ZADRENTOR-619364 format. One line per 3 residues: number of its first residue (from 0); their letters; for each residue z, x, y of N, C-alpha, C, O, CB. Coordinates in Angstrom, 1 decimal. Last residue first. Glycine has a CB too. Layout:
N
NUM> a> Z:X:Y:Z:X:Y:Z:X:Y:Z:X:Y:Z:X:Y; ...;
% end
This chain:
154
153> lng> -2.0:-21.5:-19.0:-0.8:-21.9:-18.2:-1.3:-22.7:-17.0:-0.6:-23.1:-16.1:0.0:-20.7:-17.7; -3.1:-21.1:-22.3:-3.4:-21.5:-20.9:-2.2:-22.0:-20.1:-1.5:-22.9:-20.6:-4.6:-22.6:-20.9; -1.8:-18.3:-24.1:-2.3:-19.7:-24.0:-2.6:-19.9:-22.5:-2.5:-19.1:-21.7:-1.3:-20.7:-24.5;
150> vpl> 1.2:-16.4:-24.0:-0.1:-16.6:-24.5:-0.5:-18.1:-24.3:0.3:-19.0:-24.3:-0.1:-16.2:-26.1; 3.0:-14.3:-21.7:2.8:-15.6:-22.4:1.4:-15.8:-22.9:0.4:-15.3:-22.2:3.2:-16.8:-21.4; 3.3:-10.8:-22.5:3.0:-11.9:-21.6:2.8:-13.2:-22.4:2.4:-13.2:-23.5:1.8:-11.6:-20.7;
147> vnm> 3.7:-8.8:-24.3:4.9:-9.5:-23.8:4.6:-10.7:-22.9:5.5:-11.4:-22.6:5.8:-8.6:-23.1; 1.4:-7.2:-25.0:1.8:-8.4:-25.8:3.1:-9.1:-25.4:3.5:-10.0:-26.1:1.9:-8.0:-27.3; 1.2:-5.0:-23.5:0.2:-6.1:-23.3:0.7:-7.4:-24.0:0.3:-8.5:-23.6:-1.2:-5.7:-23.8;
144> pli> 4.2:-3.7:-22.0:3.3:-3.9:-23.2:2.4:-5.1:-22.9:2.8:-6.0:-22.3:4.1:-4.0:-24.5; 4.8:-1.7:-19.4:4.7:-3.2:-19.7:3.7:-3.4:-20.8:2.5:-3.2:-20.6:4.3:-4.0:-18.5; 4.5:1.0:-19.1:5.8:0.5:-19.5:5.7:-1.0:-20.0:6.3:-1.3:-21.0:6.8:0.5:-18.4;
141> vpi> 1.9:1.2:-18.3:2.3:2.0:-19.5:3.6:1.5:-20.0:3.8:1.5:-21.2:2.5:3.5:-19.0; 1.7:-0.4:-16.1:1.0:-0.8:-17.3:1.4:0.0:-18.5:1.3:-0.5:-19.7:-0.5:-0.8:-17.2; 3.6:1.2:-14.4:3.7:-0.2:-14.7:3.0:-0.6:-16.0:3.6:-1.2:-16.9:3.2:-1.0:-13.5;
138> lig> 2.7:3.9:-14.0:3.9:3.6:-14.9:3.9:2.1:-15.3:4.3:1.8:-16.4:5.1:3.9:-14.1; 0.5:3.8:-12.3:0.3:4.3:-13.7:1.5:3.8:-14.6:1.3:3.4:-15.7:0.2:5.8:-13.7; 1.8:2.9:-9.9:0.7:2.1:-10.5:0.4:2.5:-12.0:0.0:1.7:-12.8:-0.5:2.2:-9.7;
135> lmi> 3.4:5.1:-9.4:4.0:3.8:-9.7:3.0:2.9:-10.4:3.3:2.2:-11.4:4.5:3.1:-8.4; 1.4:7.0:-8.9:2.4:7.2:-10.0:3.0:5.9:-10.4:3.1:5.6:-11.6:3.5:8.2:-9.6; 0.2:5.8:-6.6:-0.6:6.1:-7.8:0.4:6.2:-9.0:0.1:5.6:-10.1:-1.5:7.3:-7.7;
132> ggl> 2.4:5.9:-4.8:1.8:4.7:-5.2:1.0:4.8:-6.5:1.1:3.9:-7.4:0.9:4.1:-4.1; 2.7:8.7:-4.5:3.8:7.9:-5.0:3.3:6.5:-5.5:3.8:6.0:-6.5:4.8:7.7:-3.9; 0.1:9.3:-3.4:0.5:9.9:-4.8:1.7:9.0:-5.4:1.6:8.7:-6.5:0.9:11.3:-4.7;
129> vel> 0.5:8.1:-1.0:-0.6:7.6:-1.9:-0.3:8.1:-3.3:-0.4:7.3:-4.3:-2.0:8.1:-1.4; 2.5:9.7:0.1:2.7:8.2:-0.1:1.7:7.6:-1.1:2.1:6.8:-1.9:2.7:7.5:1.2; 1.1:12.1:0.2:2.3:12.0:-0.6:2.6:10.5:-0.9:3.0:10.1:-2.0:3.5:12.7:0.0;
126> pth> -1.0:11.6:2.1:-1.3:11.9:0.7:-0.1:11.8:-0.3:-0.2:11.3:-1.4:-1.9:13.3:0.6; 0.1:8.7:4.0:-0.1:10.2:3.9:-0.4:10.4:2.4:-0.3:9.5:1.5:1.2:11.0:4.3; -1.5:5.7:5.0:-0.6:6.5:4.1:-0.9:8.0:4.2:-2.1:8.4:4.3:-0.6:6.0:2.7;
123> gls> -1.6:3.3:7.7:-2.1:3.9:6.5:-1.0:4.8:5.8:0.1:4.6:6.0:-3.3:4.8:6.8; 0.1:2.2:9.6:-1.0:1.4:9.1:-1.5:2.0:7.7:-1.8:1.2:6.8:-2.2:1.3:10.0; 2.3:2.3:11.9:2.3:2.5:10.4:1.3:1.7:9.7:1.6:0.6:9.2:3.7:2.3:9.8;
120> ekl> 1.9:1.4:14.4:1.6:2.8:14.1:1.5:3.1:12.6:0.8:4.0:12.2:2.5:3.7:14.8; 0.9:-1.3:16.4:1.5:-0.9:15.1:1.0:0.5:14.7:-0.2:0.7:14.6:1.3:-2.0:14.0; 1.1:-1.0:19.9:0.3:-1.1:18.7:1.2:-0.7:17.5:2.0:0.1:17.6:-0.9:-0.3:18.8;
117> ena> 2.6:-3.0:22.4:2.7:-1.8:21.6:1.9:-2.0:20.3:2.1:-3.1:19.6:4.2:-1.4:21.3; 0.4:-4.5:24.8:1.4:-4.6:23.8:1.4:-3.4:22.9:0.4:-2.7:22.7:1.3:-5.9:22.9; -0.3:-3.4:28.1:-0.7:-3.6:26.7:0.5:-3.7:25.8:1.6:-3.2:26.1:-1.6:-2.4:26.1;
114> sid> -1.4:-2.2:31.0:-0.7:-3.4:30.5:-1.2:-3.6:29.0:-2.3:-4.1:28.9:-0.9:-4.6:31.4; -1.0:0.7:32.6:-1.8:0.1:31.5:-0.9:-1.0:31.0:0.2:-0.8:30.5:-2.2:1.1:30.4; -1.0:1.9:35.8:-0.2:1.1:34.9:-1.2:0.4:33.9:-2.0:-0.4:34.2:0.7:0.1:35.6;
111> nep> -2.3:3.0:37.9:-2.4:3.7:36.6:-1.7:3.0:35.5:-1.7:3.4:34.3:-1.7:5.1:36.7; -1.7:1.5:40.1:-3.1:1.5:39.6:-3.3:2.2:38.3:-4.3:2.0:37.6:-4.0:2.0:40.6; 1.1:2.2:40.5:0.7:0.9:40.1:-0.7:0.9:39.5:-0.9:0.2:38.5:0.8:-0.1:41.2;
108> idd> 2.8:4.9:39.6:1.6:4.6:40.3:1.0:3.3:39.8:0.4:3.3:38.7:0.6:5.8:40.2; 5.0:5.6:38.0:5.2:4.9:39.2:4.0:4.8:40.1:4.1:4.7:41.4:6.3:5.6:40.0; 4.9:6.7:35.4:4.4:7.5:36.6:4.5:6.9:37.9:4.2:7.5:38.9:3.0:7.9:36.3;
105> eks> 5.5:5.0:33.3:6.6:5.9:33.9:6.2:6.6:35.1:7.0:7.2:35.8:7.0:6.8:32.8; 3.3:3.8:32.5:4.3:2.9:33.1:5.4:3.7:33.7:6.2:3.3:34.6:5.0:2.0:32.0; 1.9:5.8:31.4:1.3:5.1:32.5:2.3:4.2:33.2:2.2:4.0:34.4:0.1:4.3:32.1;
102> vkv> 3.5:6.5:29.2:3.4:7.4:30.3:2.8:6.7:31.6:3.3:7.0:32.7:2.4:8.6:29.9; 3.0:4.2:27.5:4.4:4.6:28.0:4.3:5.5:29.2:5.0:5.2:30.2:5.2:5.3:26.9; 0.3:4.4:27.1:0.8:3.3:27.8:2.2:3.6:28.3:2.5:3.2:29.5:0.8:2.1:26.8;
99> mqn> 0.2:6.8:25.7:-0.5:6.8:26.9:0.0:5.6:27.7:0.2:5.7:29.0:-2.0:6.6:26.7; 1.7:6.1:23.4:2.2:7.2:24.3:1.6:7.1:25.6:2.2:7.2:26.6:2.0:8.6:23.6; -0.1:4.3:22.3:1.3:3.8:22.7:1.9:4.8:23.6:2.5:4.4:24.6:2.2:3.7:21.4;
96> ivq> -2.2:6.0:21.7:-2.4:4.9:22.7:-1.0:4.4:23.2:-0.9:4.2:24.4:-3.2:3.8:22.1; -1.1:7.6:19.7:-1.5:8.2:21.0:-1.7:7.1:22.1:-1.3:7.3:23.2:-2.9:8.9:20.8; -0.5:5.7:17.7:0.5:6.5:18.3:0.1:7.1:19.7:0.9:7.0:20.6:0.9:7.6:17.4;
93> ahk> -3.1:4.7:17.2:-2.1:3.8:17.7:-1.0:4.6:18.4:-0.5:4.2:19.4:-1.6:2.8:16.6; -4.2:7.0:16.0:-4.7:6.6:17.2:-3.8:5.6:17.9:-3.6:5.7:19.2:-6.1:5.8:17.0; -2.7:7.0:13.6:-2.5:8.1:14.6:-3.1:7.7:15.9:-2.5:8.1:17.0:-3.3:9.4:14.0;
90> gae> -3.6:4.7:12.5:-2.2:4.8:12.8:-2.0:5.9:13.8:-1.2:5.7:14.7:-1.4:5.0:11.6; -6.2:5.5:12.0:-6.0:4.4:12.9:-4.6:4.3:13.4:-4.3:4.1:14.5:-6.4:3.0:12.3; -5.7:7.3:10.0:-6.2:7.8:11.2:-6.0:6.7:12.3:-5.7:7.0:13.5:-7.7:8.2:11.1;
87> hrv> -4.9:5.6:7.9:-4.0:6.6:8.4:-4.4:7.1:9.8:-3.6:7.3:10.7:-3.9:7.7:7.4; -7.3:4.1:7.5:-6.1:3.4:8.0:-5.0:4.4:8.6:-4.4:4.2:9.6:-5.4:2.6:6.9; -9.0:6.2:6.6:-9.3:5.4:7.8:-8.1:4.8:8.4:-7.8:4.9:9.6:-10.3:4.3:7.4;
84> gma> -7.3:7.5:4.4:-8.2:8.1:5.4:-8.3:7.2:6.6:-7.6:7.5:7.7:-9.6:8.3:4.8; -5.6:6.0:2.8:-5.2:7.4:3.1:-6.1:7.9:4.3:-5.5:8.7:5.1:-5.3:8.3:2.0; -6.9:3.6:2.5:-5.5:3.6:2.8:-5.1:5.0:3.4:-4.2:5.1:4.3:-4.6:3.2:1.6;
81> dyi> -9.5:4.3:1.8:-9.3:3.6:3.0:-7.8:3.7:3.5:-7.5:4.0:4.6:-9.7:2.2:2.9; -9.0:5.5:-0.7:-9.7:6.3:0.4:-9.4:5.7:1.7:-9.0:6.4:2.7:-11.2:6.4:0.1; -8.0:3.3:-2.0:-7.2:4.5:-1.8:-7.7:5.3:-0.7:-7.0:5.8:0.1:-7.1:5.3:-3.1;
78> vvs> -10.3:1.6:-2.0:-9.0:1.1:-1.4:-8.1:2.4:-1.1:-7.5:2.5:0.0:-8.3:0.2:-2.3; -12.2:3.1:-3.4:-12.4:2.7:-2.0:-11.1:2.3:-1.3:-10.9:2.7:-0.2:-13.4:1.5:-1.9; -11.0:3.4:-5.9:-11.3:4.6:-5.1:-11.5:4.2:-3.6:-11.1:4.9:-2.8:-12.6:5.2:-5.7;
75> aiv> -10.7:0.7:-6.7:-9.5:1.5:-6.5:-9.8:2.7:-5.6:-9.1:3.1:-4.7:-8.9:1.9:-7.8; -13.4:0.0:-7.0:-12.6:-0.7:-6.0:-11.4:0.1:-5.7:-11.0:0.3:-4.5:-12.2:-2.1:-6.5; -14.0:1.8:-9.2:-14.8:1.9:-7.9:-14.0:1.2:-6.8:-13.8:1.8:-5.7:-16.2:1.2:-8.0;
72> tai> -12.3:0.8:-11.1:-12.2:2.2:-10.7:-12.9:2.4:-9.3:-12.3:3.1:-8.4:-12.8:3.2:-11.7; -13.1:-1.8:-11.6:-11.8:-1.6:-11.1:-11.6:-0.1:-10.5:-11.0:0.0:-9.5:-10.8:-1.7:-12.2; -15.8:-1.3:-12.5:-15.5:-2.0:-11.3:-14.2:-1.8:-10.7:-14.0:-1.5:-9.5:-15.7:-3.5:-11.6;
69> afe> -15.2:0.2:-14.9:-16.0:0.8:-13.8:-15.8:0.0:-12.5:-15.7:0.7:-11.5:-17.5:0.7:-14.2; -13.7:-1.8:-16.3:-13.1:-0.5:-15.9:-13.8:0.2:-14.8:-13.2:0.7:-13.9:-13.0:0.4:-17.1; -15.8:-3.7:-16.7:-14.6:-4.0:-16.0:-13.8:-2.8:-15.5:-13.3:-2.7:-14.4:-13.6:-4.9:-16.9;
66> vss> -17.5:-2.3:-18.4:-17.9:-2.6:-17.0:-16.7:-3.0:-16.2:-16.7:-2.6:-15.0:-18.9:-3.8:-17.0; -16.0:0.2:-20.4:-16.3:-1.1:-20.1:-16.8:-1.3:-18.6:-16.4:-0.4:-17.8:-15.1:-2.1:-20.3; -15.0:2.6:-21.2:-16.4:2.5:-21.1:-16.9:1.1:-20.7:-18.1:0.9:-20.8:-17.0:2.9:-22.5;
63> vgc> -12.2:2.4:-21.4:-12.8:3.1:-20.2:-14.3:3.1:-20.2:-14.8:3.5:-19.1:-12.3:4.6:-20.3; -11.0:-0.9:-22.3:-11.5:0.4:-22.6:-12.2:1.1:-21.4:-12.6:0.4:-20.5:-12.5:0.3:-23.8; -9.7:-3.2:-21.9:-11.1:-3.3:-22.1:-11.7:-2.0:-22.5:-12.9:-1.9:-23.0:-11.8:-3.8:-20.8;
60> qrs> -6.9:-2.7:-21.7:-7.4:-4.0:-22.3:-8.8:-3.9:-22.7:-9.2:-4.4:-23.7:-7.2:-5.1:-21.3; -6.6:-0.2:-20.6:-5.9:-0.5:-21.8:-6.5:-1.7:-22.5:-6.5:-1.8:-23.8:-4.4:-0.7:-21.6; -8.1:-0.5:-18.3:-8.5:0.5:-19.3:-7.8:0.3:-20.6:-8.4:0.5:-21.7:-8.1:1.9:-18.8;
57> vai> -6.7:-2.4:-17.0:-8.0:-2.7:-17.4:-8.5:-1.7:-18.5:-9.1:-2.1:-19.5:-9.0:-2.7:-16.3; -4.4:-1.0:-16.4:-4.3:-2.2:-17.2:-5.7:-2.5:-17.8:-5.8:-2.9:-19.0:-3.7:-3.4:-16.4; -5.4:1.0:-14.7:-4.8:1.4:-16.0:-4.7:0.2:-16.9:-4.9:0.3:-18.1:-3.4:2.0:-15.7;
54> vla> -6.4:-0.5:-12.6:-7.3:0.4:-13.3:-6.7:0.7:-14.7:-7.4:0.6:-15.7:-7.5:1.6:-12.6; -4.1:-1.9:-11.7:-5.2:-2.6:-12.2:-6.1:-1.7:-13.0:-6.5:-2.1:-14.1:-6.1:-3.2:-11.0; -2.5:0.3:-10.8:-2.0:-0.6:-11.9:-3.2:-1.4:-12.5:-3.2:-1.6:-13.7:-0.9:-1.5:-11.5;
51> tvt> -4.2:1.1:-8.7:-4.0:2.0:-9.9:-3.5:1.2:-11.1:-3.9:1.4:-12.2:-3.0:3.1:-9.5; -3.9:-1.1:-7.0:-5.2:-0.8:-7.6:-5.1:0.1:-8.7:-5.9:0.0:-9.7:-6.2:-0.2:-6.6; -1.1:-1.0:-6.4:-1.8:-2.2:-6.9:-3.0:-1.9:-7.6:-3.3:-2.3:-8.7:-2.1:-3.1:-5.7;
48> ash> -0.6:1.6:-5.5:0.1:1.1:-6.7:-0.6:-0.1:-7.2:-0.7:-0.2:-8.5:1.6:0.7:-6.3; -2.2:1.7:-3.1:-2.5:2.6:-4.3:-1.8:2.1:-5.6:-2.4:2.1:-6.6:-2.0:4.0:-4.0; -0.9:-0.3:-1.6:-2.3:-0.3:-1.9:-2.6:0.5:-3.1:-3.3:0.0:-4.1:-3.2:0.2:-0.7;
45> gsp> 1.7:0.7:-1.3:1.4:-0.5:-2.1:0.0:-0.7:-2.5:-0.3:-1.2:-3.6:1.9:-1.7:-1.3; 2.8:3.9:-1.4:1.7:3.1:-1.0:1.5:1.9:-1.9:1.2:2.0:-3.1:0.4:3.9:-0.9; 6.4:4.1:-1.3:5.1:4.5:-1.8:4.0:3.5:-1.3:4.3:2.4:-0.8:5.1:4.5:-3.4;
42> mgg> 6.2:4.7:2.1:6.4:5.3:0.7:7.0:4.3:-0.2:8.1:3.8:0.1:7.2:6.6:0.8; 3.9:3.5:4.6:5.2:3.9:4.0:5.1:4.3:2.6:4.0:4.3:2.0:6.1:2.7:4.1; 1.7:0.7:5.2:2.2:2.0:5.4:3.6:2.2:4.7:4.2:1.3:4.3:2.4:2.2:6.9;
39> agf> 2.3:-2.8:5.9:1.5:-1.7:5.4:2.2:-0.4:5.8:3.1:-0.4:6.6:0.0:-1.8:6.0; 4.9:-5.3:5.0:4.0:-4.5:5.9:3.3:-3.3:5.2:3.7:-2.9:4.1:4.8:-3.9:7.1; 6.7:-6.5:3.4:5.3:-7.1:3.5:4.4:-6.2:4.3:3.2:-6.3:4.1:5.4:-8.5:4.1;
36> lre> 9.1:-5.2:3.5:8.8:-6.0:2.2:7.3:-6.5:2.2:6.8:-6.8:1.2:9.7:-7.2:2.1; 9.3:-4.1:6.0:8.9:-3.2:4.9:8.6:-3.9:3.6:7.9:-3.4:2.8:10.0:-2.2:4.6; 10.4:-6.1:7.5:9.0:-5.9:7.6:8.5:-5.0:6.5:7.3:-5.1:6.1:8.7:-5.3:9.0;
33> fel> 13.1:-5.8:7.2:12.5:-6.7:6.3:11.0:-6.6:6.4:10.3:-7.1:5.4:12.9:-8.1:6.6; 15.0:-3.3:7.4:13.7:-3.6:8.0:13.0:-4.5:7.0:12.3:-4.0:6.1:12.9:-2.3:8.3; 18.3:-2.4:7.9:17.4:-3.3:7.2:16.2:-3.5:8.0:16.2:-3.9:9.2:18.2:-4.6:7.0;
30> rrn> 19.2:1.1:7.9:19.0:-0.2:8.6:18.1:-1.0:7.8:17.2:-0.6:7.0:18.4:0.1:10.0; 19.2:3.8:7.2:20.5:3.1:7.3:20.3:1.8:8.1:21.2:1.4:8.9:21.6:3.9:7.9; 17.1:5.4:6.7:17.3:5.1:8.1:18.6:4.2:8.3:19.0:4.0:9.4:16.2:4.3:8.6;
27> vvl> 17.4:5.8:3.8:17.1:6.9:4.7:17.5:6.6:6.2:18.1:7.4:6.8:15.6:7.3:4.7; 18.1:3.2:2.8:18.8:4.4:2.4:18.6:5.6:3.5:19.6:6.2:3.9:18.5:5.0:1.0; 16.1:1.5:3.9:17.5:1.2:4.0:18.4:2.5:3.8:19.3:2.7:4.5:17.9:0.2:3.0;
24> tli> 13.8:2.8:3.0:14.1:2.7:4.5:15.5:2.4:4.7:16.1:3.0:5.6:13.2:1.6:5.1; 14.1:2.4:0.3:14.0:3.7:0.8:14.3:3.7:2.3:15.0:4.6:2.8:12.6:4.3:0.5; 14.0:-0.5:0.1:15.2:0.3:-0.3:15.2:1.7:0.3:16.3:2.1:0.8:15.3:0.3:-1.8;
21> fkf> 11.4:-0.9:1.1:12.5:-1.6:1.7:13.8:-0.8:1.4:14.5:-0.5:2.3:12.6:-3.0:1.3; 9.9:0.5:-0.8:9.8:0.9:0.6:11.0:0.3:1.4:11.6:1.0:2.2:8.5:0.3:1.2; 10.5:-0.9:-3.2:10.9:0.5:-3.0:10.9:1.0:-1.6:11.8:1.7:-1.1:10.0:1.4:-3.9;
18> iqa> 9.3:-3.3:-2.5:10.7:-3.3:-2.7:11.2:-1.9:-2.6:12.3:-1.6:-1.9:11.1:-3.8:-4.1; 6.6:-2.5:-2.5:7.2:-3.0:-1.3:8.7:-3.0:-1.4:9.4:-2.7:-0.4:6.7:-4.5:-1.0; 6.3:-1.6:-5.1:6.1:-0.7:-4.1:6.7:-1.2:-2.8:7.4:-0.4:-2.1:4.6:-0.5:-3.8;
15> ltw> 6.7:-4.1:-6.5:7.7:-3.0:-6.7:7.5:-1.9:-5.6:8.5:-1.4:-5.1:7.5:-2.3:-8.1; 4.4:-5.5:-5.6:5.8:-6.0:-5.4:6.8:-4.9:-5.5:7.7:-4.8:-4.6:6.1:-7.1:-6.4; 2.2:-4.0:-6.5:2.4:-4.2:-5.1:3.9:-4.6:-4.8:4.5:-4.1:-3.9:1.5:-5.3:-4.6;
12> gli> 2.7:-4.0:-9.3:2.5:-2.7:-8.6:2.8:-2.9:-7.1:3.5:-2.2:-6.5:1.1:-2.2:-8.8; 2.7:-6.7:-9.9:4.0:-5.9:-10.1:3.9:-4.6:-9.3:4.9:-4.2:-8.7:4.3:-5.6:-11.5; 0.0:-7.2:-9.5:1.0:-7.9:-8.7:2.4:-7.2:-8.7:3.0:-7.0:-7.7:1.2:-9.4:-9.1;
9> scv> -1.0:-5.6:-11.6:-1.4:-5.4:-10.2:-0.3:-6.0:-9.2:0.1:-5.3:-8.3:-2.7:-5.9:-9.9; 0.1:-6.8:-13.9:0.3:-5.4:-13.6:0.1:-5.1:-12.1:0.9:-4.4:-11.4:-0.5:-4.5:-14.5; -1.1:-9.4:-13.6:0.4:-9.2:-13.6:0.7:-7.8:-13.3:1.6:-7.6:-12.4:1.0:-9.6:-15.0;
6> lay> -3.8:-8.7:-13.9:-3.4:-9.3:-12.7:-1.8:-9.2:-12.6:-1.3:-8.8:-11.5:-3.7:-10.8:-12.7; -3.9:-7.6:-16.5:-4.3:-6.8:-15.4:-3.8:-7.4:-14.1:-3.4:-6.6:-13.2:-5.8:-6.7:-15.4; -3.0:-9.9:-18.1:-2.3:-8.6:-18.0:-2.6:-7.8:-16.8:-1.7:-7.3:-16.2:-2.6:-7.9:-19.3;
3> nnl> -2.6:-13.1:-17.7:-3.7:-12.1:-17.3:-2.9:-10.8:-17.1:-2.4:-10.5:-16.0:-4.5:-12.5:-16.0; -0.8:-15.0:-17.9:-1.2:-14.3:-19.2:-2.3:-13.3:-18.9:-2.9:-12.8:-19.9:-1.6:-15.4:-20.2; -0.4:-16.1:-15.5:0.6:-15.2:-16.0:0.3:-14.5:-17.3:0.9:-13.6:-17.7:2.0:-15.9:-16.1;
0> m> -2.5:-17.9:-15.2:-2.6:-16.6:-14.5:-1.5:-15.6:-15.1:-1.8:-14.4:-15.1:-2.3:-16.8:-13.0;
% end
């Protein structure tokens, strides 16, 4: 697996995005949030970094007229759209629901009390977070030469 250039670039895209999220949260919020190493949402988008690194690596290896490039591009488009659109909207819905639950518990009317666990609000990405992931995803295969990976069957 380590000699699969596209796979290595994709895994590096996700890994570096998660590390950057962790460090950015530490610097901006001055607290350790280990959830940032694995969780969704935040800057940069790990989803976008992963699939963009795949697309660029496949284009370098197989060319932009290959079937592999077409498949990677279509998958990347769906993932990025989902990360920025559907998942981002789901996060907004979670914010509203969490606020409704909070208000229902504060109004001191027992029949209005909504019993629910707090929903996760950071699910998707803003356009800027997606752009950050895309830029990271482009950089990785551009910086990582195809010939530095081990050769042969591992």
